[in-house]
C-alpha positions in Angstrom: 0.0 0.0 0.0 1.5 3.4 -1.0 0.6 6.6 0.8 1.1 9.9 -0.9 1.8 13.0 1.1 -0.3 16.1 0.6 0.3 19.0 2.9 -2.2 19.7 5.6 -3.0 23.4 5.2 -5.8 25.8 4.6 -5.5 27.4 1.1 -4.1 30.9 1.1 -4.0 31.0 4.9 -0.8 32.1 6.6 -0.3 30.6 10.1 0.9 33.2 12.6 3.3 32.0 15.3 4.8 34.1 18.1 7.8 33.2 20.2 10.5 34.8 22.4 14.2 35.3 22.0 16.2 32.6 23.6 13.4 30.1 23.4 12.6 27.3 20.9 9.7 27.3 18.4 8.0 24.6 16.4 6.7 25.6 12.9 4.0 23.0 12.1 3.8 21.2 8.7 2.5 17.7 8.1 1.0 15.4 5.5 -2.8 15.0 5.5 -2.2 11.2 6.0 0.2 10.5 9.0 1.3 7.3 7.3 2.6 9.0 4.2 6.3 9.2 3.7 7.5 12.0 1.4 10.6 11.4 -0.7 11.8 14.9 0.1 10.7 18.2 1.4 12.3 21.6 2.2 11.9 24.5 4.4 12.7 28.0 3.2 12.7 31.5 4.6 11.8 34.6 2.7 14.8 36.9 2.0 13.4 40.4 2.0 16.6 41.9 0.6 16.5 39.7 -2.6 12.7 38.9 -2.6 13.6 35.2 -2.8 13.3 32.1 -0.7 16.5 30.7 0.9 16.7 27.0 1.7 17.1 26.2 5.4 19.5 23.5 6.6 21.4 22.7 9.8 24.5 24.0 8.0 22.9 27.3 7.0 25.0 30.2 8.5 22.0 31.7 10.3 20.7 28.3 11.6 23.8 26.2 12.1 23.1 23.5 14.7 19.8 25.3 15.7 17.3 23.5 13.5 15.7 20.1 13.2 13.3 19.1 10.5 10.7 16.3 10.7 11.1 13.1 12.8 12.0 9.5 12.0 9.2 8.3 14.3 6.5 10.1 12.3 7.6 10.5 8.6 4.5 12.5 7.8 5.5 15.2 10.3 7.6 17.8 8.5 7.7 20.4 11.2 10.6 22.7 11.6 12.1 23.2 15.1 14.3 26.3 15.7 16.1 26.7 19.0 17.9 29.6 20.6 15.8 32.1 18.8 17.1 35.5 17.9 15.4 38.6 16.5 16.9 37.8 13.1 14.8 34.6 13.0 11.5 36.5 12.5 9.9 36.5 9.1 8.0 34.3 6.6 8.8 30.6 6.4 7.6 28.1 3.8 7.3 24.3 3.9 7.7 22.9 0.4 6.6 19.5 -0.9 6.6 19.2 -4.7 4.2 21.8 -6.0 2.5 22.2 -2.6 3.6 24.6 0.2 2.5 26.0 3.5 3.4 29.5 4.7 4.0 30.5 8.4 4.7 34.0 9.7 7.0 33.9 12.7 7.2 36.9 15.2 10.1 36.9 17.6 9.6 39.2 20.6 12.7 40.6 22.3 13.1 42.5 25.6 12.0 46.1 25.9 12.9 47.6 29.3 10.4 49.0 31.7 11.1 52.6 32.4 13.1 53.0 29.2 15.4 56.0 29.4 14.2 56.8 32.9 16.6 57.8 35.7 16.0 56.5 39.2 17.7 57.9 42.3 18.7 55.4 45.0 20.3 56.1 48.4 21.8 53.4 50.5 24.5 52.8 53.1 28.1 51.6 53.1 28.3 48.0 54.1 24.7 47.2 53.0 23.4 45.6 49.8 21.4 47.4 47.1 19.1 46.0 44.4 19.1 48.1 41.1 15.9 47.1 39.3 15.7 46.3 35.6 13.2 44.1 33.8 11.5 43.4 30.4 8.1 44.9 29.9 6.9 41.4 28.9 7.7 38.9 31.7 7.9 36.1 29.2 10.7 37.8 27.2 14.2 36.4 27.4 16.8 38.9 26.2 19.6 37.4 24.0 22.0 39.3 26.3 22.1 42.1 28.7 24.8 44.2 30.4 25.1 46.4 33.4 27.6 49.3 33.1 28.8 52.1 35.4 29.7 55.6 34.2 33.4 56.2 34.4 33.9 59.8 35.6 37.7 59.6 35.5 37.7 59.9 31.7 36.9 63.5 31.1 37.6 63.5 27.4 34.7 61.1 26.4 31.6 59.5 27.7 32.8 56.1 29.0 30.8 53.2 30.6 32.6 50.3 32.2 31.0 46.8 32.0 30.3 45.2 35.3 30.9 41.5 35.9 31.5 39.4 39.0 35.1 39.3 37.9 35.5 43.1 37.7 38.2 44.3 40.1 35.9 46.7 41.9 33.0 44.2 42.1 34.7 40.8 42.4 32.3 38.4 44.2 30.0 41.3 45.2 27.5 41.3 42.4 24.6 39.2 41.1 22.7 39.8 37.8 19.3 38.5 36.9 17.9 35.1 37.7 17.4 31.9 35.7 13.9 31.4 37.3 12.7 34.7 35.7 14.7 35.5 32.6 13.0 38.9 32.1 14.3 40.1 35.5 17.7 41.7 34.9 18.3 43.3 38.3 21.8 44.1 39.6 22.5 43.2 43.3 25.6 44.8 44.8 26.6 43.7 48.3 29.1 45.1 50.8 28.7 48.6 49.4 31.6 51.1 49.5 31.7 54.8 48.7 33.5 53.9 45.4 30.2 52.2 44.3 28.3 55.4 44.1 27.6 56.8 40.6 25.4 56.2 37.6 24.6 52.7 36.5 23.0 51.6 33.2 21.1 48.4 32.3 21.1 47.6 28.5 19.6 45.0 26.2 20.4 44.9 22.5 17.2 44.8 20.4 19.3 44.9 17.3 22.9 45.5 16.4 22.4 49.2 16.4 19.7 49.9 18.9 20.0 49.8 22.7 17.3 50.4 25.2 18.6 51.8 28.5 17.5 52.4 32.0 19.7 54.4 34.4 20.0 54.0 38.1 21.7 56.7 40.1 23.4 55.5 43.3 23.8 58.7 45.2 26.3 59.4 48.0 26.4 56.5 50.4 26.1 57.7 54.0 28.3 55.9 56.6 26.1 53.7 58.8 
């Protein structure tokens, strides 16, 4: 008995799928008969620069080691799984089988910061700990990356911001950033405060390679307790 694969889709209907940066997403595509085993099929993404459709493989530069197509356990399931999503993954995708195809529009949401471009003043005490808040407006959002920086007032010739890490000389073993349980919470916790810690701090997420959304926190002069 031979089963022929016809794509399961609604004519001229584009499926809309929404996901978040850092997550995985499954773009559905399947044969109308689950027992059908197509000889071949392809997934492509619309290239808006050339107005063409680029073939997707696990070796494609944009998707290297991030995609999986179909499954050996269910040959009629031709779905595309994309992991570690980035903003660049958004767009129109097409599942091709012979002369048939199915279109899916993928929206990838990144992290927009609450209180964007707002400056908050915080006063605390030497020896204490302080939590500088920073979070995505959408609690489900997972930023591809984020950084905390402190304004360097020693460099008078230009506007300089120093990146803060747990290995930074000034903050070694004194800072904690964000939490794995709530990926949209990007707070900075500084413990054992000193007067050197006072200044202007900035939380940044990159929504694209050229655009940064910032929130500033001003840690004012630290009174001695």
